[in-house]
N, C-alpha and C positions, 0 to 999 in steps of 0.2 A: 400613282394609283396602282393597286394590286390588280393584276389580271384575274378576272373572274373565271371560275370553272363550273361546269355542270356536274362534276363527279359526285358531289354530295347530294344531288337531287334538290338543291335549294334554288330559289329564284333570287337573283341579285337585283336589288332596287336601290341604287345609290341616289342621294339627293343632289339636285342642281337647280340653278335658276337661269343663268345666262345661256345664250346659244352656244358659246364656246364650252361652257361646263357640261351642257347636255351632250354635245357631240363627243367630248372627251370621255364622258362616262360610257357612252355607247361604244366608242372605239376601244375601250378597255374592258369590254365584256358585259356591260349592263344589259339585262334582258328587258327591263323596264326602267325608266328614269323617273324618279319622284321629283316633280317640280313644286318647289316650295320657296317662298310663298307664291301661290298662283293668284295673281290679281284678279283675273276674270277669264271667261272662256275664250275671249278674243285673243288673249295671249297664247293659248294653246294653238288656236288656228294659225296665228302668225308664226309661231315656232315650227309647226309642222309643215308649213308651206315648203321650205327647202329640205325638211327632215322627215318626210312622211314615212320613212322606213323605220323610224324610232318609235317604240311604244312608250307612252308616257302615262304617269299617274299624277294628275293635279291634286294638290293638297292645300287646304286653307279656305274656309268660307263656303265649302260645298254643303248644300242642304237639299231637301226635297224639292225646293222651288227652282233649283238651277242644275241639278245633277244631270238631267237629260241634255241640257245644252252643252255641258262639259263632255258628255259622251258623244254627242253629234259632231263636236269639233275635233274628236280624236282621242279622248281619254279612254284607256282600256282598263283602268282600275282607279280607285278614288280614295284619298286619305280623308277620312271624316272623323272629326273630333267632337267639338261641342254640339253639333247637330245630332249627335248620337249618344254621347256619354256625358254625364254630369259627374266630374271627378270629386265633387264635394258631397255628393249624396250618400246616404247610408244605403248599403246594399242589403236589400230585403226583398220579399216577394213583390211588393208594390213597385219598387224600383225596377226589378227585373221584368215585370209586366210592361212598364212604361218603355223600357229599353227595347223589348221585343216589338212593341207598337211602333216606335220610331224607326227601327230597322225595316219593318214591313212597309212603312210609308216611303222610305228611301227606295226600296226595291220596286214598289208600286210606281213611284214617280219615274224611275228609270225605264220601266216596262210599258208605261202609258204611250 
């Protein structure tokens, strides 16, 4: 793995799944580790029990109904796909309004 640097002002977020991969990513300079696929919030809680110094970004299956649980177990960022974006939709004013509404619901659920 290439050692990450902060010189470019970029945040490094490599993907990992197992505890060994997550620790390796962190030890090689990851500022946040994307956990994919993240089966549930309990997985984050279990991973962070020995690695509470590692910032993680759970990805996969996160929506307005569970985002707060992922945050409360230690997620600092969230990879959100289909709960936010419909890749098959035509991009127009209606779609953009729906996208804005879904984003607001996610943020609202996180802040409730």
